[in-house]
N, C-alpha and C positions, 0 to 999 in steps of 0.2 A: 456390541455390535463389531460385525468384521470389517476390515476394509472393504473386501468387494461389496458388502451391503450399505456402506458409507459412498461408496464411487456410484453405487446404481442410484441412492438416495438424491445426493448431487446434480448426476446426471439428469434425472427427473425433475429438479427442481430448474435447472437452467433450460430445459426442455419447452416446461410450464412457459418462463418466464419468455420466451422467445415468440413463443404462441401468444400468449396474451397483452405483451406490451403494446404492438401495433392497434390493438383495439380500446386502450385509453386516449385521455386528450393529451394535447401537445406539452402541459407541465409536466405533467407524471411522466412521459417519455423521456423529458429532458432530465428530469430528477433520477430518473433510473440509470439514464447513461452515466452523469456524474456519479452515481453510486458505483457502477462498476469502473470505473476511472480512480477513482478513490480507493476501491477494492485491490486494484492492482498495485499502489503506492501501499496501503498496507498491508499486502503480501510481500512485497518487496524489501517492509522495513521487519514483517516476520521470519524472511531468512537471518537477520541480524540478531532479533531480539529473542524469538521463540525458540529456533533452532543452534543460535551458536552464544546466547545468552549477552549478547553486545546492545545493552539499550542505547539509541540512539535519539538526538536531538536536532537533528539535521537532514533527516531525510526530505524535506522540503525545497532541500538546497537544487536537489536533479529533479524534483518535480519542475521548479522554474527555469533550471536551466533548457529543460526540452520545447519548455513553452516558451521562452524568448527567443531562441534559437527559430523556433516555425514562426515567430512574430516578425523579427528581423529578417527570414530570409524573404516572407510574404511581402515586406512592405518596404524593405531600403537595401536588398540586393535581392530584387528581381529579376532585374536584367530586362524587363519585358515579356518574359518569356514564361514565367511561373515556374516552379518546383513541383517535380512529382511528387504525392503523397508519399509514394514509397520511399524516395529519396531521404526526404525529411524525418520520415520515421526511425530509418537507418542511422541519420548522420545525428538525430536528438538521443538515440540511444547511445552511438559510438562516445557522444562529447559528455554526457553524463557519467559513462563507465571511464572515461578517460580523466574526469576532473575527480571520480571520486578514487580510480588509483591514486591521484596526485595528495587528496585528503587522507587516503589510508596511510600512506607514509607517515603521516603524524597520529593518525587517531589509534591505529590499531597496537601501537606499540603499548597503549595504556588499558586498563580495564575498568570494570564497575564505575564509580562515581566520575573518575577523570576519565574514560573514554567519552562519558554522558557531557563533561563539561567542555571535553576537547570537539565534540560534532557539533555541540552549541553555538561555540565559536566560529568555527567555519561556514557552520549555517548562517551565522550574522553575516559573514564577511561575504557570504554571496545577495543577503538580502542590501549590503550596505552597497554593492555595487549596481545592483539594481536600481536602486533608489538615487544614486547619485550621478550616474552615468546618464545623463539628460541626453546627450546627443543620440547616444545608441539605444538606450531603453524608454526614453522618454519622461524619465524619472517619476514622481508622485504619479503622472497622467497616465502613466503606461502606454500600451501600443494596442491601437484598434485592428485588427484582422480585416481584409478585405472580403474576404468567404472563404468558406470551406470551398477546397479543388474538388476537381472531378476525374475520376479516373475508370472511365466505363459506365459508374452510375452517378449520381447527381446527388452529391452528400448536404447540398443545403437544405434537403429534405431529412426532419431531425429523425425520422422511421429509417431512413438510409444509414443514417450514421448511428444510429440506435446500433443495428444489427453489424457493422463495423467494430464499433466499440465491444459489443456482444462478442465476436469473434476473436479478439485480441484479448480479452479477458480470458474465454475458454483456454485459448494456446497460451497464455501466460499461466493459466492453473495447471497446467499439462505438463508444461516444461519445469515448473518449480518442484511438482508432485514428484515426476521422475527426478528431479536433484535431490530432493531431500530423501527419497527412498534408493539413493544411489550411495556407493560406498563412502563418497566424497560426504553428501549429506550425512550419514552415520557418525563421519568423523566429526562433525560438526557437533553434533549432539555429543559425542565423547568430549568436545573441549567443554560444552555447556556446563556437563556433571563434574568432569575432574578434568582439568587442562595439567595439571603437573602429573597425571596419570598416563594422560596422551603421551605427553612429551618423554618419558621414560618408555614407552614401547615405540619409540622413534617416529613417532609423528611430528611435521613439522607444524607446529601451531600457529606459529606466526604468517607463514603463507597460508594455511587453510582459512583462517580468518581475514587475512587481505584480497584471498579469490572470492569469500561471501560479500565483504563489504565492495566489491567493484561491481560484482551481480546485483548486489541490493540496488547501487547507483544507476544500473543500466535500465532497470526495469522501472525504477522511480522515473528515467528521463522520459520510455516510452509515456508513462502517466503523464508527464507534461506535455507532448506532443497533443495527444488526445483531448489534455486539458484545456489546450489553446483554442482547438477548432471546436469546442463542445460552447465553449464561453464567448468565443469571438472576440476577447479581450482579454489583455496579462498587463500584471500591473504587481508592485511589490508585494500586494496582498498577500498575492500566491506564494512567496517564497518567506513571510514573515514567520516569527517563531509559533506562533499561535497553530498554523498548518502542522509544523514537526507536531507539534503537542497533542494534535487534533489525531494523529494518523498514528500515534504511540498509545494514544485511550481508545482508536478502534483497534486495533491487537490486542489490548488486554481486554476490553471488551468482550471482544468473541472470543478469544480463546488464545494465548500465545502457542507455537507449537502445531499450528492445525493447519494452515494456511486458510483453508474454508474457511475459519474463525472470525479471520483478518477480512475476509470481505462481508459476513455478517455482520460484524463492528461496524464496518465502512457505512453498510446501506442502514444500519439501527440508527446510527450518531445523523446521518443525514436528513434520515425522515424524522425522527425526532427533533432535529434541531427546526427543519421547517413547517413541523406540527404544532409544536409548542410555541413558535412564535408566532401564530394567530390567533394562541388562545389567552397566552399571560405576557405582560410585557417584561414579566421578570423570569424569562425561560431559562436563562443563562445559569440560573441559580437549581433550577429543576435537573437541567442536565448535569451538573455540576455534582449534585446529591445520587445521580442515578451510578454516576463513575464511581462517585466512594463507597456506597452499598454494594458495587460489583467488586470493586476491590477488597473489600472486605467479608463478604459471607460469599463470592463467586471467585475465588483465585483466579481459577481455571477458565474463567469467562462462559460465556452464554453456553458452548460448545461443552463445557463441562457439566451441564444440567443432567443430561441423560446420564449421566455416571454417575452422579449424587443420586439421584432415583433408583437406579438399578442396586445401587449400595444400599437405600434405604426401607425396599422392599425384599433385598435378601434378610437383612436384619429382624424385620418383621414378620419374617415367614421363617427363617431358620437361624435363630437367635446365636446358635453356637457357630455357623457361620461369620456371624459379626464380628467375633473374636478372633477369627484366621480368613478375611476378606479374600487373601491369596489364593487358598482352596476353590473359591469359586469362579 
């Protein structure tokens, strides 16, 4: 499947989603909205994991920063005037990116499991701050938002807010796609495959990874602002380690290095969780089994199923090509 064909397929799916969603019930609309927000978070992580080769366990920290900033501005620093939705979005992105810039000074110097552990520790610092700073974050109780703001349209309507989130998701997907197809994105893939060779060629690999880390943090902050308005409540549960693990599993399940795979993984995880929890009390084990089977038998994620099927059909139809799949 060519890049143009993939782009047309993605555009068709998004158009169908935009047309069908308003005719579903309120719970399904809210579920789709949350899936789109988590898809932005998963795509931000995919920039690190799939394209740069940096597995992070701290992405929930930037989601929490954007979410808590939204809640704090709406409740504690409202000044009786109310903050513009767009101003909060920009501030959430900037604060999350600034935090990522600070964290990146420590994390990007490491690689592999050491990078994983450092991001885990930094993410836990944000969780500890959210949990312990009662006067600002509400501690374990969290913060309840007074309601969604309005900017020409009333966001209190779940359908209206769905379209706002849908627009942010489509824009994020487009921006990240342009990024990964740019020379900068290609250099990230080169670092993922052979960092030593990229350094030999004269690339400042540390700077490239550092910039990717900041970009991922910024998009994580955007997801946090949207997440706060979607739920109407922010708590330490939003920045707990489980949220980072879920984001990592979304990328792995959908397919690292594809962007769209992260979105598919986010939708699959969220819908499976909601559906399985209504069927069996031990749904966590079923979901865990799905993760394990995916890692063992679908290392390229759900996005790799089409490629595997194509190779299998070639092997069955033309056995001689199975020995030389590159020729096909």
